[in-house]
N, C-alpha and C positions, 0 to 999 in steps of 0.2 A: 288804714295804715297798712303799709307793706310788711309782709312776713320776712322775718331773717332768713338769709341763705339757707340757715341750718334747718329751719322748721319746714322751709320747702323740701328739703332733702328728706327730712322725716316723713313728710306725707307722700313723697315719693315712693319710698321705701314700702310704706303701709299699703299703697295700692299695688305694687309688687307681690307682695306677699303678707298680709295681714298676720300681725301677731299673735291674733286669738287662734291661728294654727299650729302655734309652739306646743312642744310638751309641757305640761303643768309642772314638770320638773326642771325646766330648763331656765336658761339667765338671759333671756333675749330684751331687746330694745336699747335704747339709751343708757350705758353703763358708766361714761362719764361725760360731764356737761362742760361747756364753754366756762371758764372761769370770766371771761370778758366776752359779751355775746359780739359776734362779729355784725357789722353794719349792714343795712341792705344796701344792694348795688356793688359789694366788694366781691373781688374775685374769691370764690371758695374750693379749695382744693380737697378732692376726695380721693383718698386711698384705700384700695382695696387688698385686704390679705387673708389667708387662711387661718393664721394665727398670728398674735402679738408676741413676739419673742424679742430679747433685747436687741439682737441683730436687725429685725424687722423694725422695731421703733426708731432706732439708730437712722436706718434709711429713710423712715417717714419724714425725719427732720429735714432733709435735704433733697428730696425726691423731684420737688417742683422748680426746677433749674435752679436749684441751692435753698430754695425756701420751703417751709416747714407745710405738711399736711395742716387742711383745718379740721378734717374728720377721718379718722379711720374706720372704715368698715370691716370689721374683722368676722368670718363665718362662726369660728369657735369663739366663745364667751371670753373675755379678760376683763375681769376674774370670772372664773366660772360658779364657784362657790362663796358662801359668804365669808367676809372678811371681818374680824372684830378689832383688828389694830392695823394701822397705816404706818410702817415703819421701811427705812430703806433697807433693813435687812431682810423681810422677806421677799422673794421674787415678784409675786402678782401684785403686791402693794406698791412696790417700787415702779413697776411700769404703769400704774395708776397714777402715782404720785408725779412721775417724769411727763407722763401726757398732760396733765393739769397744769404743771408748772410751765408748758410751751403753749396752754391754751388750746390743746388739740382733745375735741370730743372723741368718743368711742360708742359705737353701735354693732351690736351683734344682732342678726337674723336668725340664726343656727337652724332648728328644727321647722321653722317657718318656711325657709326655703326649701327644705326636705319636702313638706306636705305641700305647697301650695301648687296648684296646676300649672304646668308651663316652665316649671323652673327645674330645681336640680336634679332631682330623680326622673323627670322626663327627660330632660338631657341626657343623662347618663345611658338610659336605656335606648333612647332613638338613635343615640350616636353610635352605641355597640351594634345595633341591627343594620346602620346604615354600613358600617365598616364590615360588617362580616360576609356580604356579598349573598345574604338571603332575600332582598328585595324590600328590606325594611320591615314594618309593623303592619299588620292586619288588623290590630286592635291594641289599646294600652287602657289599663284600668289601674286605680289604686288600691295598694295594700297597706290596711289600717295597722296601727301599733295595737300592740295586745290590749291594752286599755287606754280609755280617756280621749281617744281621737273619733269625731265624728265621721269623718270620710265623706260627707256630702260636697256635691259640686265637683266631683274628681280630686278631692285631696284626699292626702294619704301618706303616710311615711316612706312608703315604699312604693313599687310600680311593677307589675306584671304586664307583659305582651305578648302576643301569640305572633310569632314570626309570619311574614308572608308567604314564606317556604320552607320547608324542614332545613336545616343546618347541622352540619357536624358540629362536636363539640370542639373540635379543634380549629375549623373555621371562628367560632365565637370566641374562643380564647384569644385567636390573631384579631378578631375585631375589638377586642377589649383592649389590648396593648395598643393598636393602631390610634384608636380612639381617646385614649389616655396619655399616649406618648411615652410608654412604657418599654423598657428592654426584656421586662420579664415580670410575670404574676405565679402565684402559688395555684396550684391546681390540686383539688381532691375529686378522684373519680368516684361514681357511685358504687355500690355493690351489685353483682358481684366483681366489677371491673376492678374496685380498689386493690385486690391483692396484685394486680399487675405491676403496681407501684415499684414491687421488690424485685422486677425485672428490669429496671433502670429506665433512662430515657427514651429508648427505642421501643419498649413495651408499652409505656404510657403514651407516646406518641400515636402509634397505632390503635390503641384503644380509643383514643380520643378522636381519632379520623374515623372510627367506626361507628361510634354513638351519635344517635341522629337527636335533634331537639327541635321542640316546637314552641315551647312558651320558655319565658325568660323571666325570672324576678330579680330586681335588683333594691338594694337599699344602700346609700352612700353613707361612709361611715361605719359604724359598728352596727352590724345588721341582726344580732341575734334575737334583739327584743320585737323585731318586725317580721323577719322571715322565718324564725324558730317555728316549728309546727306547721307551715304553710306547705300545702302539698299541691298546688295549683301551677307548679313549673318543674321541670327536668333540670333546670340549671338556676343557680342563685349567684348574683355576682354584688360583691359587697366590699369593704374596706378589711374587716377582721371578724374572726369568730373564736370563740375558745375550742381547745382539743377536744372536749367532748361534743359541742355544738356540731363541728366536722364531722365525728363518728356518726352523730344523731342522724345527720343528713344523708351521708353515704349510706347507711343501712336503710334510710328511708326511699334508695335511690334517686337522689338527687346530687348532681355535679356542683360544685362550688369553686368559683375562682376569686382568690383573695389578693388584693392591689395593693396592702398596706392601708391604713386608715384614710390619711388625709389625701391619697393619689386618687381616692375615688372622688373626690369632692373639688380640688384646686382648680382643675381645668375649667371650672363651670365660673370661676372669677371674671374671665374675659366676656363669657356670655352675659353676667350679670352687668358688667359695666355698660356695655352696649344698652341694655334693656334701659338702664338708669340713666343714659345720656338722652335716649328717646323721651322719657318720662320729663327730664328737666329741660327739653328743647324751648327756648325762647322763654324761659322763668329766671333766667340771671347767666352770672359770669362763672360757670363752672369748669373746672379741670378734672376730670377723672383718670386715674391712672392704676393698673394693677402692681403689686409688689414685684419688684425685679430679684428679690433675695428670699422671699418665703419658699420655705421648702420641706417636705418630709423629713422627719427626723430620722429615719432608718435609711440605709443605703446597702446595696450589695455590694461584696467585693471578694 
């Protein structure tokens, strides 16, 4: 008996990043199932997004030449935490109910994509190195989460890499912006250079040009639980850290680049779409598209 396209996609996603790699606290996998299972052989529309918001869900209803998505793959889980009631007054449950009403399934890989070799954090670090003019990486290794991750076989929630040649902090900041397509990022300088921040942009640029970096650690999203206390790099790149985590990193001699949380993740969606196309080739009629409207909730003005 032929598998339904939904089951084919779930198997392909598991082969890309086993859900067993996700954090024990995470809400990954199939979050909303089809109300009416799609039949084998029918076209199956797959919509990738970083978050499911009302605007994103509205787009998913018409994204496929006027037709709706069959499956939404959302990097961040929706819902993320437990729901006790499903009412239209609750934003999270309203999204679930609307998806179910339109027979749209929802799946989240979240931290399984973070941890799996060749996935999100590899893409983040390799892209930064390639865009920084340092000749790429001479090594790449997993950084394990503080508790609960085995890290075998190259798996880990973050990545640390040795650059092929030392690069200035300024070049690496430019590489982050180029790789992620960002006009600006936030930079925390390591002690004792942190004091120059009070001197304005010119002083910061001079310090960043003078600081040499050999090893870079990355963690997509919120990096404190993975990078906090990690001393194997002169630069951390992540989406967000708390004020006190930044102070601790600076005191330890580590520079930090912050991109805003989802900006460190969203660019991988197109890579994930291509990986999924490769896995699904020859297994059915699949249309895979990346959201046109998904965006970071924060903007600079």
